[in-house]
SERO-4910 file (N, C-alpha, C, O; in steps of 0.05 Angstrom, whole numbers):
BEGIN
 pado doro    nc1    nc2    nc3   cac1   cac2   cac3    cc1    cc2    cc3    oc1    oc2    oc3
  Unk    A   2930    375   -893   2934    391   -869   2911    411   -865   2897    418   -883
  Unk    A   2909    420   -840   2887    438   -833   2898    463   -821   2914    463   -802
  Unk    A   2890    486   -832   2898    512   -823   2873    525   -811   2853    529   -825
  Unk    A   2874    533   -786   2852    547   -773   2859    576   -768   2880    582   -758
  Unk    A   2840    593   -775   2843    622   -772   2824    632   -751   2800    627   -753
  Unk    A   2834    645   -730   2818    656   -709   2817    686   -712   2838    699   -709
  Unk    A   2794    697   -719   2791    726   -723   2773    738   -701   2751    728   -697
  Unk    A   2784    759   -688   2769    771   -666   2757    798   -675   2750    815   -657
  Unk    A   2754    803   -700   2742    828   -709   2713    830   -701   2699    809   -699
  Unk    A   2703    854   -696   2676    858   -686   2657    869   -707   2633    865   -705
  Unk    A   2668    883   -727   2650    895   -746   2648    878   -772   2664    860   -775
  Unk    A   2629    885   -789   2626    872   -815   2622    893   -836   2602    908   -835
  Unk    A   2641    897   -855   2666    882   -857   2686    890   -836   2683    911   -823
  Unk    A   2707    874   -833   2726    879   -812   2755    879   -824   2761    861   -839
  Unk    A   2771    898   -816   2799    898   -825   2814    875   -813   2833    864   -824
  Unk    A   2805    866   -789   2817    843   -776   2812    818   -793   2831    802   -797
  Unk    A   2788    814   -802   2782    791   -819   2796    793   -846   2805    773   -857
  Unk    A   2798    817   -857   2812    821   -882   2842    813   -879   2852    799   -897
  Unk    A   2855    821   -858   2883    813   -853   2884    783   -849   2902    770   -860
  Unk    A   2866    771   -834   2865    742   -830   2863    727   -856   2876    707   -861
  Unk    A   2845    737   -874   2841    723   -899   2866    725   -917   2873    705   -931
  Unk    A   2879    747   -917   2904    750   -933   2926    732   -923   2941    720   -939
  Unk    A   2929    731   -897   2949    713   -885   2943    683   -891   2960    668   -897
  Unk    A   2917    676   -889   2909    649   -894   2913    641   -923   2923    619   -929
  Unk    A   2907    659   -942   2910    653   -970   2940    650   -977   2947    632   -992
  Unk    A   2957    667   -965   2985    665   -971   2997    639   -959   3015    627   -971
  Unk    A   2987    631   -936   2997    606   -924   2987    581   -938   3002    563   -944
  Unk    A   2961    581   -944   2949    558   -958   2962    554   -986   2964    531   -995
  Unk    A   2969    575   -999   2982    573  -1025   3009    558  -1024   3018    548  -1044
  Unk    A   3021    557  -1001   3046    544   -998   3043    515   -986   3062    499   -988
  Unk    A   3020    509   -975   3017    483   -961   2994    465   -972   2993    442   -965
  Unk    A   2976    477   -988   2952    463   -997   2935    454   -973   2920    434   -974
  Unk    A   2936    470   -951   2921    464   -927   2892    472   -931   2886    491   -945
  Unk    A   2874    457   -918   2846    465   -917   2843    487   -896   2855    485   -874
  Unk    A   2828    508   -902   2825    531   -884   2798    530   -870   2777    526   -883
  Unk    A   2798    534   -844   2773    538   -829   2776    564   -813   2796    568   -799
  Unk    A   2756    581   -815   2756    607   -801   2738    605   -777   2715    597   -779
  Unk    A   2748    614   -754   2732    617   -730   2728    647   -725   2747    661   -718
  Unk    A   2703    656   -727   2696    684   -722   2687    686   -693   2666    676   -686
  Unk    A   2704    698   -676   2697    700   -648   2673    717   -642   2659    713   -622
  Unk    A   2667    736   -660   2643    753   -657   2618    735   -654   2600    741   -639
  Unk    A   2617    714   -670   2594    696   -670   2593    678   -645   2572    665   -640
  Unk    A   2614    677   -630   2616    659   -607   2616    674   -580   2619    661   -559
  Unk    A   2612    700   -581   2615    716   -556   2597    707   -534   2605    705   -511
  Unk    A   2572    702   -540   2553    694   -519   2560    666   -507   2559    662   -483
  Unk    A   2568    648   -525   2575    621   -515   2601    622   -499   2604    606   -480
  Unk    A   2619    639   -506   2644    642   -490   2637    652   -462   2647    642   -443
  Unk    A   2620    672   -461   2611    683   -434   2597    661   -418   2602    659   -394
  Unk    A   2580    646   -431   2565    625   -416   2585    603   -407   2581    591   -385
  Unk    A   2606    598   -422   2626    578   -414   2639    586   -388   2645    569   -371
  Unk    A   2644    612   -384   2656    621   -359   2637    618   -336   2646    612   -313
  Unk    A   2611    620   -340   2593    619   -318   2583    591   -312   2577    585   -289
  Unk    A   2581    574   -332   2571    547   -327   2592    525   -331   2587    501   -324
  Unk    A   2615    531   -342   2636    512   -345   2634    493   -369   2650    475   -372
  Unk    A   2614    498   -386   2610    480   -409   2608    497   -435   2594    517   -435
  Unk    A   2622    488   -456   2619    503   -481   2593    496   -496   2584    473   -494
  Unk    A   2581    515   -509   2558    510   -526   2567    495   -551   2591    490   -555
  Unk    A   2548    488   -568   2554    471   -591   2574    485   -610   2593    472   -619
  Unk    A   2569    510   -617   2587    524   -635   2615    529   -623   2635    526   -637
  Unk    A   2616    536   -598   2642    540   -585   2657    514   -583   2681    514   -587
  Unk    A   2643    492   -576   2657    466   -574   2669    459   -601   2691    448   -602
  Unk    A   2655    464   -623   2665    458   -650   2690    475   -656   2709    466   -668
  Unk    A   2689    501   -648   2712    519   -653   2736    510   -636   2759    510   -647
  Unk    A   2732    503   -611   2754    494   -594   2766    468   -605   2791    464   -605
  Unk    A   2749    451   -615   2759    426   -627   2775    431   -652   2796    418   -657
  Unk    A   2766    450   -669   2780    457   -693   2808    468   -687   2827    460   -700
  Unk    A   2809    485   -668   2835    497   -660   2854    476   -649   2878    475   -656
  Unk    A   2844    458   -633   2860    437   -621   2871    417   -643   2893    408   -641
  Unk    A   2854    412   -663   2862    393   -684   2878    405   -707   2888    391   -724
  Unk    A   2882    432   -707   2895    445   -729   2925    438   -730   2938    433   -710
  Unk    A   2935    438   -755   2964    435   -759   2978    462   -757   3003    463   -753
  Unk    A   2963    483   -760   2975    510   -758   2952    529   -752   2929    524   -758
  Unk    A   2959    552   -740   2939    571   -730   2948    599   -738   2971    607   -736
  Unk    A   2928    615   -748   2932    643   -752   2913    657   -733   2889    652   -734
  Unk    A   2923    675   -716   2906    689   -697   2908    719   -702   2930    730   -704
  Unk    A   2886    733   -704   2886    761   -710   2866    775   -692   2843    767   -690
  Unk    A   2875    797   -679   2858    812   -661   2860    842   -667   2881    851   -675
  Unk    A   2838    856   -663   2840    885   -663   2853    894   -637   2852    879   -617
  Unk    A   2865    918   -637   2878    928   -612   2857    945   -597   2846    964   -608
  Unk    A   2853    938   -572   2836    953   -554   2852    960   -529   2864    942   -517
  Unk    A   2853    985   -521   2867    994   -497   2896    983   -497   2905    973   -476
  Unk    A   2910    985   -519   2938    978   -522   2943    948   -518   2966    940   -511
  Unk    A   2923    931   -522   2927    902   -520   2907    888   -538   2892    900   -553
  Unk    A   2907    861   -536   2888    845   -551   2860    850   -539   2857    860   -517
  Unk    A   2839    844   -555   2812    848   -545   2805    828   -523   2817    807   -521
  Unk    A   2785    836   -507   2776    818   -486   2764    792   -497   2767    771   -485
  Unk    A   2750    795   -519   2738    771   -532   2759    752   -541   2757    727   -538
  Unk    A   2781    762   -553   2803    746   -562   2815    731   -538   2819    706   -540
  Unk    A   2822    745   -517   2834    732   -493   2815    712   -481   2823    691   -472
  Unk    A   2789    718   -480   2769    700   -468   2768    674   -482   2765    653   -470
  Unk    A   2770    675   -509   2770    650   -524   2793    632   -517   2789    608   -513
  Unk    A   2817    643   -515   2840    627   -508   2840    619   -478   2854    600   -471
  Unk    A   2825    634   -462   2822    626   -434   2805    601   -430   2810    585   -412
  Unk    A   2786    596   -448   2769    573   -446   2780    549   -461   2770    526   -459
  Unk    A   2801    553   -477   2815    531   -491   2831    514   -471   2842    525   -452
  Unk    A   2832    488   -476   2848    471   -459   2877    481   -458   2889    487   -479
  Unk    A   2889    483   -435   2917    495   -433   2938    480   -449   2958    492   -456
  Unk    A   2933    455   -456   2953    439   -471   2947    439   -501   2962    427   -517
  Unk    A   2925    452   -510   2916    450   -537   2936    461   -558   2937    451   -580
  Unk    A   2951    481   -550   2969    494   -569   2999    485   -566   3016    496   -579
  Unk    A   3004    467   -548   3032    459   -543   3044    448   -568   3035    428   -580
  Unk    A   3066    461   -577   3080    452   -601   3067    459   -627   3077    452   -649
  Unk    A   3045    474   -626   3031    481   -651   3041    507   -663   3045    527   -649
  Unk    A   3046    507   -690   3056    532   -703   3033    553   -703   3011    547   -711
  Unk    A   3040    577   -695   3021    599   -694   3032    625   -706   3055    632   -700
  Unk    A   3017    637   -723   3024    663   -734   3006    684   -720   2982    682   -720
  Unk    A   3019    704   -707   3003    724   -693   3002    750   -709   3021    757   -723
  Unk    A   2978    763   -708   2974    788   -723   2954    805   -709   2938    795   -693
  Unk    A   2954    831   -715   2935    850   -703   2930    873   -722   2946    879   -740
  Unk    A   2908    886   -717   2901    910   -732   2895    933   -712   2886    928   -690
  Unk    A   2899    957   -721   2894    980   -704   2892   1006   -721   2899   1006   -744
  Unk    A   2884   1027   -708   2880   1052   -722   2906   1068   -725   2907   1086   -742
  Unk    A   2927   1060   -711   2952   1075   -712   2975   1056   -710   2974   1036   -696
  Unk    A   2997   1064   -723   3021   1048   -722   3033   1048   -694   3050   1031   -688
  Unk    A   3025   1066   -677   3036   1068   -650   3029   1043   -633   3042   1038   -613
  Unk    A   3009   1028   -642   3001   1004   -626   3015    978   -636   3009    957   -627
  Unk    A   3034    981   -655   3045    957   -667   3060    939   -647   3063    915   -651
  Unk    A   3070    950   -625   3085    934   -606   3067    915   -590   3077    899   -574
  Unk    A   3040    917   -594   3022    898   -581   3029    869   -588   3024    851   -572
  Unk    A   3040    866   -611   3048    839   -620   3069    827   -602   3069    803   -595
  Unk    A   3088    844   -593   3111    834   -577   3105    835   -547   3115    818   -533
  Unk    A   3090    855   -538   3086    856   -509   3061    842   -499   3058    838   -475
  Unk    A   3043    834   -517   3018    821   -509   3014    794   -522   3012    774   -509
  Unk    A   3014    794   -549   3007    768   -563   3029    747   -560   3024    724   -554
  Unk    A   3054    755   -566   3076    735   -565   3079    723   -537   3082    698   -536
  Unk    A   3078    738   -515   3079    725   -489   3056    707   -483   3059    686   -471
  Unk    A   3032    714   -492   3008    697   -488   3012    670   -501   3008    649   -488
  Unk    A   3021    669   -526   3024    644   -540   3049    629   -531   3051    604   -534
  Unk    A   3069    643   -522   3092    629   -510   3084    615   -484   3093    593   -479
  Unk    A   3067    628   -468   3056    616   -444   3041    590   -451   3042    571   -436
  Unk    A   3026    591   -473   3010    567   -481   3028    546   -495   3017    526   -505
  Unk    A   3054    551   -497   3074    533   -508   3070    528   -538   3077    507   -548
  Unk    A   3059    548   -552   3057    547   -581   3085    554   -593   3102    566   -579
  Unk    A   3088    547   -618   3113    555   -633   3105    579   -650   3093    576   -671
  Unk    A   3112    603   -640   3104    627   -654   3124    634   -676   3148    635   -670
  Unk    A   3114    640   -700   3133    646   -722   3147    672   -716   3136    690   -702
  Unk    A   3171    676   -726   3187    700   -720   3173    726   -730   3174    746   -715
  Unk    A   3161    725   -753   3149    750   -764   3120    752   -755   3103    735   -762
  Unk    A   3114    773   -740   3086    779   -733   3077    802   -752   3094    818   -761
  Unk    A   3051    804   -757   3041    823   -776   3021    842   -762   3001    834   -751
  Unk    A   3028    868   -764   3010    889   -754   3001    906   -777   3018    914   -794
  Unk    A   2976    912   -779   2965    929   -800   2950    953   -788   2928    949   -777
  Unk    A   2962    977   -791   2948   1001   -783   2931   1010   -806   2933   1000   -828
  Unk    A   2913   1029   -801   2895   1039   -822   2911   1048   -847   2902   1043   -870
  Unk    A   2933   1062   -843   2949   1072   -865   2965   1051   -880   2975   1056   -902
  Unk    A   2966   1026   -869   2982   1005   -882   2967    992   -906   2980    981   -924
  Unk    A   2940    994   -906   2925    981   -928   2931    995   -954   2926   1019   -957
  Unk    A   2940    980   -973   2947    992   -999   2975   1005  -1000   2983   1014  -1021
  Unk    A   2989   1005   -977   3015   1017   -976   3037    995   -980   3031    971   -977
  Unk    A   3061   1004   -986   3083    986   -990   3091    974   -963   3091    988   -943
  Unk    A   3098    949   -962   3108    936   -938   3090    915   -927   3099    894   -919
  Unk    A   3064    920   -926   3045    901   -914   3045    875   -930   3046    853   -918
  Unk    A   3042    876   -957   3042    850   -972   3068    834   -968   3067    809   -967
  Unk    A   3090    848   -965   3116    834   -961   3116    820   -934   3126    798   -931
  Unk    A   3106    834   -913   3105    823   -886   3087    798   -885   3092    778   -873
  Unk    A   3064    801   -899   3045    778   -901   3058    754   -914   3056    732   -904
  Unk    A   3072    758   -936   3085    736   -950   3107    723   -933   3109    699   -932
  Unk    A   3123    740   -919   3145    729   -903   3133    713   -879   3143    691   -874
  Unk    A   3113    723   -866   3101    709   -843   3088    683   -852   3090    662   -839
  Unk    A   3074    684   -875   3061    661   -886   3081    639   -893   3076    615   -888
  Unk    A   3103    647   -904   3124    628   -911   3136    615   -886   3142    591   -887
  Unk    A   3139    630   -865   3149    618   -840   3129    599   -828   3137    577   -818
  Unk    A   3103    606   -828   3083    588   -818   3081    562   -834   3080    540   -823
  Unk    A   3082    565   -860   3080    542   -878   3104    523   -873   3100    499   -873
  Unk    A   3128    535   -870   3151    518   -865   3149    502   -839   3156    479   -838
  Unk    A   3138    516   -818   3134    502   -793   3113    480   -795   3116    458   -784
  Unk    A   3091    487   -809   3070    467   -812   3079    442   -827   3073    420   -818
  Unk    A   3093    446   -848   3101    423   -864   3123    407   -850   3125    383   -852
  Unk    A   3140    421   -835   3161    407   -820   3151    393   -795   3159    371   -790
  Unk    A   3134    407   -780   3124    396   -755   3103    375   -758   3100    357   -741
  Unk    A   3087    377   -779   3065    358   -782   3076    329   -786   3063    310   -778
  Unk    A   3099    327   -799   3111    301   -803   3124    291   -777   3125    267   -772
  Unk    A   3135    310   -762   3150    302   -738   3133    299   -713   3140    285   -694
  Unk    A   3109    313   -712   3093    313   -689   3080    285   -684   3069    274   -703
  Unk    A   3081    275   -660   3068    249   -655   3038    252   -658   3027    274   -657
  Unk    A   3024    229   -661   2995    229   -665   2981    243   -642   2961    257   -646
  Unk    A   2990    239   -618   2978    252   -595   3000    262   -577   3019    248   -570
  Unk    A   2997    288   -569   3018    300   -552   3017    286   -524   2996    282   -512
  Unk    A   3041    279   -514   3043    268   -488   3042    290   -467   3055    310   -470
  Unk    A   3026    286   -446   3024    306   -425   3048    302   -406   3057    280   -401
  Unk    A   3057    325   -395   3079    324   -376   3069    310   -351   3047    315   -341
  Unk    A   3085    291   -340   3078    277   -316   3098    285   -295   3122    280   -297
  Unk    A   3089    297   -273   3106    306   -251   3098    291   -226   3074    289   -220
  Unk    A   3117    281   -212   3111    270   -186   3115    291   -165   3136    303   -162
  Unk    A   3094    297   -150   3094    318   -130   3102    305   -103   3088    288    -93
  Unk    A   3124    314    -92   3133    304    -66   3129    327    -46   3140    349    -50
  Unk    A   3114    322    -25   3109    343     -5   3135    354      7   3155    339     10
  Unk    A   3135    380     13   3159    393     22   3170    381     48   3194    379     51
  Unk    A   3152    373     66   3160    360     91   3177    335     86   3196    330     99
  Unk    A   3168    319     66   3183    295     59   3210    302     47   3230    288     53
  Unk    A   3211    323     31   3237    331     20   3256    340     42   3280    333     40
  Unk    A   3246    354     61   3263    363     84   3272    339    100   3296    338    109
  Unk    A   3254    320    105   3261    296    121   3283    280    107   3300    268    121
  Unk    A   3283    280     81   3304    265     66   3331    277     69   3352    264     65
  Unk    A   3333    303     76   3358    317     79   3370    313    107   3394    318    111
  Unk    A   3354    305    126   3364    302    154   3383    279    155   3379    258    142
  Unk    A   3404    282    171   3423    259    173   3410    236    188   3395    240    207
  Unk    A   3416    212    180   3405    188    193   3418    185    221   3441    192    225
  Unk    A   3402    175    239   3414    170    265   3395    177    286   3401    174    310
***
């Protein structure tokens, strides 16, 4: 199995990457999955170019392919202006809209204050629900004061266990290729005409 970690941290070293690594290690220990890390900081220019020319660069194309082919995903963003970072959102904006359908995803975020912890529920969870991912129940937020404090390791372990359970359960059940929804579009005028009485 393949576990892909998307980290949107901007600094080196980064608390966002540190949280991503801890979540990945806890998950991989339960699944024996191969881990691939996608650092969005390194893809910022290619993501911007993708918006302007419609084509991903070589590194971005490889990252998008890795995310699409993953059996499970861990996504971690720093909190900016009470939401996910623009770089984080931009990456998922250039991803194929069907790429995450049915895919297990663990959401996480880092910030300077515990007051931003609801970003997981008001921003990240709705985003991945819209992308039709299967988001694990436990989301992990790490404020500056959480590092080395009681509670964070337990949340990491619980979330990793939930992701591992979904990965091992869904990888066996998921078909080789996701079928796309097929809808027949009937023009509104035709629908109205069908309601008119014959005669």
